C-alpha positions, 0 to 999 in steps of 0.5 A: 540545507533545503530538503525537498519532499518527494511528491505524494509523500508526507509525514504524519504525526500526533492525532492524525496517526492515532486516528489512522491507526484506530481506523486501520485496526477496526477495518483489519478486525472486520476484514479478518472476520471475512477470512482476509489476511493482512499483507505488507508490500514494499513502499516503493517498487521498481517500475519494471515490475509493472511492465507488460512482460510481468502483468500482461496487458490488463490494467487490473491483472490478477495475482501473478506468481512471476 
């Protein structure tokens, strides 16, 4: 069976994952020193969440409780 990957998604393993994890941990430490808190967001979102009704017309909308 031939499986096609989704464009923009790929598997990482080994040294690449270790390096990414190291950099992520160091960046997280620095950000937390300045009061930033971690956030986890869904990998995929419904396109309707990016509609003008939800985010308005700005390409960089501020946080919106809706």
